Residue, then its C-alpha position, 0 to 999 in steps of 0.5 A: x284939751x283930754x282931761x284925765x279923770x280924777x288925775x292932776x296934769x302938769x303942763x307948761x305953755x307960752x304967751x307969745x305976743x305980735x303988737x298988741x296981740x297973743x297968739x292963743x288956741x280958741x276952744x267952746x265949752x259946749x255945756x256952759x255954751x261958752x267961747x274962751x282962749x287957751x295958752x299955746x303949749x302942753x302936758x310935761x312928760x314924766x321926766x321932762x323939764x318944763x322948759x324942754x316940755x313947752x319946746x318940744x309941745x311948739x315943735x309938735x304944735x306949730x313946728x315953731x322954735x322959741x327964743x328968750x324962753x323965760x318963766x313968768x309963774x306957776x298956776x294951779x287950776x281947778x276947773x270944768x269942761x263940757x261937764x268934766x271935772x279937771x285940775x292943772x298945775x302950769x308953768x306959763x312962760x313967755x316967749x320968742x319965736x326963733x323964725x320971725x317968718x311965723x309973725x306974719x302968719x296970721x293963723x296956724x295949724x295945729x298939727x297935732x291935733x284934730x284939723x279943726x284946731x288952730x292956734x291965732x292971735x289975739x287981742x286980750x284985754x279988761x273984757x277978755x282976759x278972764x276968758x284966757x286959760x289956764x286961770x290967770x293967763x289974762x292978768x298976767x299977759x295985761x302987766x306985759 
């Protein structure tokens, strides 16, 4: 996650479910000494719709296509990450992988990031829902 000092970032993320788990990217805030999960997706570029951004980001990050894309919510997230302030407007979607073989993978290398970045299937429950970002995503997952 990169922060843009003094700017509001628009992003598009997705809830992809497999049984009782959701595809997320694990993260760690070294200042807070706290682990968290972030939904997969990324920034919306100028002139791009949130759906176009979501499709592009999943192609760039996981080499995957989505189907049955549905907007669930739009959330504003003001936060601190590794001691830096951030502000995001997040379009939160629900979708499925077009290629069903993706559901057999346990771990996904994030292709456009650091070699240590990956996405995993994680169980989101009452105990860890508050550590899923963008803020409020965990509550949306529990309702699905």
